[in-house]
C-alpha positions as a Markdown table, in Angstrom:
| # | Residue | x | y | z |
|---|---|---|---|---|
| 1 | Met | 78.6 | 47.2 | 7.4 |
| 2 | Ser | 78.6 | 43.7 | 6.4 |
| 3 | Arg | 77.6 | 40.9 | 8.6 |
| 4 | Pro | 80.5 | 38.4 | 9.6 |
| 5 | Ser | 80.3 | 35.0 | 8.1 |
| 6 | Arg | 79.1 | 32.1 | 10.2 |
| 7 | Arg | 82.9 | 30.9 | 10.3 |
| 8 | Glu | 83.9 | 34.1 | 12.0 |
| 9 | Leu | 81.6 | 33.8 | 14.9 |
| 10 | Pro | 83.1 | 32.5 | 18.1 |
| 11 | Tyr | 81.9 | 29.6 | 19.6 |
| 12 | Ser | 80.3 | 29.8 | 22.9 |
| 13 | Thr | 81.5 | 27.9 | 25.9 |
| 14 | Cys | 78.3 | 26.2 | 25.8 |
| 15 | Ser | 78.2 | 23.2 | 23.9 |
| 16 | Val | 74.7 | 23.1 | 22.9 |
| 17 | Glu | 75.2 | 26.6 | 21.2 |
| 18 | Gly | 78.4 | 25.0 | 19.6 |
| 19 | Val | 76.3 | 22.3 | 18.1 |
| 20 | Leu | 73.6 | 24.5 | 17.0 |
| 21 | Asn | 76.3 | 26.7 | 15.0 |
| 22 | Leu | 77.2 | 23.7 | 13.0 |
| 23 | Ile | 73.6 | 22.7 | 12.2 |
| 24 | Asp | 71.9 | 25.8 | 12.0 |
| 25 | Gly | 69.9 | 26.7 | 8.8 |
| 26 | Lys | 66.8 | 25.6 | 7.7 |
| 27 | Trp | 67.5 | 22.4 | 5.8 |
| 28 | Lys | 70.7 | 21.4 | 7.4 |
| 29 | Ile | 69.1 | 18.8 | 9.9 |
| 30 | Val | 66.7 | 17.6 | 7.0 |
| 31 | Ile | 69.8 | 17.1 | 4.9 |
| 32 | Leu | 71.8 | 15.1 | 7.5 |
| 33 | Tyr | 68.8 | 12.9 | 8.2 |
| 34 | Lys | 68.2 | 12.2 | 4.6 |
| 35 | Leu | 71.9 | 11.2 | 4.2 |
| 36 | Leu | 71.6 | 8.8 | 7.3 |
| 37 | Lys | 70.1 | 6.3 | 4.5 |
| 38 | Gly | 73.4 | 6.3 | 2.7 |
| 39 | Thr | 75.1 | 8.1 | -0.4 |
| 40 | Leu | 72.9 | 10.4 | -2.4 |
| 41 | Arg | 73.6 | 12.7 | -5.6 |
| 42 | Phe | 72.6 | 16.2 | -5.7 |
| 43 | Asn | 69.4 | 15.6 | -7.4 |
| 44 | Glu | 68.1 | 12.8 | -5.2 |
| 45 | Ile | 68.7 | 15.0 | -2.3 |
| 46 | Arg | 66.6 | 17.8 | -4.1 |
| 47 | Arg | 63.8 | 15.2 | -5.1 |
| 48 | Gln | 63.5 | 14.3 | -1.6 |
| 49 | Ile | 63.4 | 17.7 | -0.2 |
| 50 | Pro | 61.4 | 19.4 | -2.8 |
| 51 | Ala | 60.8 | 22.8 | -0.9 |
| 52 | Val | 64.4 | 23.7 | -0.8 |
| 53 | Thr | 65.9 | 25.8 | -3.8 |
| 54 | Gln | 68.9 | 24.5 | -5.8 |
| 55 | Arg | 70.9 | 27.5 | -4.4 |
| 56 | Met | 69.9 | 27.0 | -0.9 |
| 57 | Leu | 70.6 | 23.1 | -1.1 |
| 58 | Thr | 74.0 | 23.8 | -2.6 |
| 59 | Asn | 75.0 | 26.4 | 0.2 |
| 60 | Gln | 73.9 | 24.2 | 3.0 |
| 61 | Leu | 75.8 | 21.2 | 1.5 |
| 62 | Arg | 78.8 | 23.5 | 1.3 |
| 63 | Glu | 78.6 | 24.5 | 4.6 |
| 64 | Leu | 78.1 | 21.0 | 6.0 |
| 65 | Glu | 81.1 | 19.8 | 4.0 |
| 66 | Ala | 83.3 | 22.9 | 5.3 |
| 67 | Asp | 82.1 | 21.9 | 8.9 |
| 68 | Gly | 83.2 | 18.2 | 8.2 |
| 69 | Leu | 79.7 | 16.7 | 8.5 |
| 70 | Val | 79.3 | 16.0 | 5.1 |
| 71 | Thr | 81.6 | 14.2 | 2.4 |
| 72 | Arg | 81.5 | 15.1 | -1.2 |
| 73 | Thr | 83.1 | 12.9 | -3.7 |
| 74 | Val | 83.5 | 14.1 | -7.4 |
| 75 | Tyr | 84.1 | 11.3 | -10.2 |
| 76 | Ala | 86.1 | 12.4 | -13.1 |
| 77 | Gln | 83.6 | 11.4 | -15.7 |
| 78 | Val | 81.5 | 13.2 | -18.5 |
| 79 | Pro | 79.1 | 14.3 | -17.3 |
| 80 | Pro | 80.6 | 15.0 | -13.7 |
| 81 | Arg | 79.0 | 12.9 | -11.1 |
| 82 | Val | 79.1 | 14.2 | -7.5 |
| 83 | Glu | 77.9 | 12.3 | -4.4 |
| 84 | Tyr | 77.4 | 13.3 | -0.7 |
| 85 | Ser | 77.6 | 11.0 | 2.2 |
| 86 | Leu | 77.8 | 11.8 | 5.9 |
| 87 | Ser | 81.4 | 11.7 | 7.2 |
| 88 | Glu | 82.1 | 9.9 | 10.4 |
| 89 | Arg | 81.5 | 13.2 | 12.3 |
| 90 | Gly | 78.2 | 13.4 | 10.7 |
| 91 | Met | 77.5 | 9.7 | 11.4 |
| 92 | Ser | 78.1 | 10.6 | 15.1 |
| 93 | Leu | 74.8 | 12.7 | 15.0 |
| 94 | Glu | 72.6 | 9.7 | 14.2 |
| 95 | Pro | 71.4 | 9.3 | 17.7 |
| 96 | Val | 70.5 | 13.2 | 17.8 |
| 97 | Leu | 68.6 | 13.0 | 14.4 |
| 98 | Met | 66.7 | 9.8 | 15.5 |
| 99 | Ala | 65.8 | 11.4 | 18.8 |
| 100 | Leu | 64.4 | 14.7 | 16.9 |
| 101 | Lys | 62.4 | 12.1 | 14.8 |
| 102 | Ala | 61.0 | 10.3 | 17.6 |
| 103 | Trp | 60.1 | 13.4 | 19.6 |
| 104 | Gly | 58.4 | 14.7 | 16.2 |
| 105 | Asp | 56.4 | 11.5 | 15.8 |
| 106 | Ala | 55.2 | 11.7 | 19.3 |
| 107 | His | 54.4 | 15.3 | 19.6 |
| 108 | Leu | 53.6 | 16.9 | 16.3 |
| 109 | Pro | 50.3 | 16.5 | 14.6 |
| 110 | Ser | 50.5 | 13.4 | 12.0 |
| 111 | Ser | 50.3 | 16.0 | 8.9 |
| 112 | Gln | 53.5 | 17.5 | 10.1 |
| 113 | Ala | 55.3 | 14.4 | 11.2 |
| 114 | Lys | 54.7 | 12.7 | 7.9 |
| 115 | Ala | 56.0 | 15.6 | 5.9 |
| 116 | Ala | 59.4 | 14.6 | 6.9 |
């Protein structure tokens, strides 16, 4: 029996669980944090997060776009140029992302905190 996709899972009445359903995934929070600095192309994101595979980055970006947190802009040129940026909804996560960073800076060993 196949597992239902994350889109089919019902949201809980708990808003924390609902938010976690949107940003779950190993790389989503890191991607959102990197996009806080501005628009990036796919390979720019990949260079900033060297541990993520191309396939995983593609999947995570697609889910973030489907959830309305990231905007994907395709330019009709050869070769095609695709840029990713935070949507207005994604930008509204800035205080949450900055709070996570501040907590990490304060509570993680410096080697772990500097890696992000």
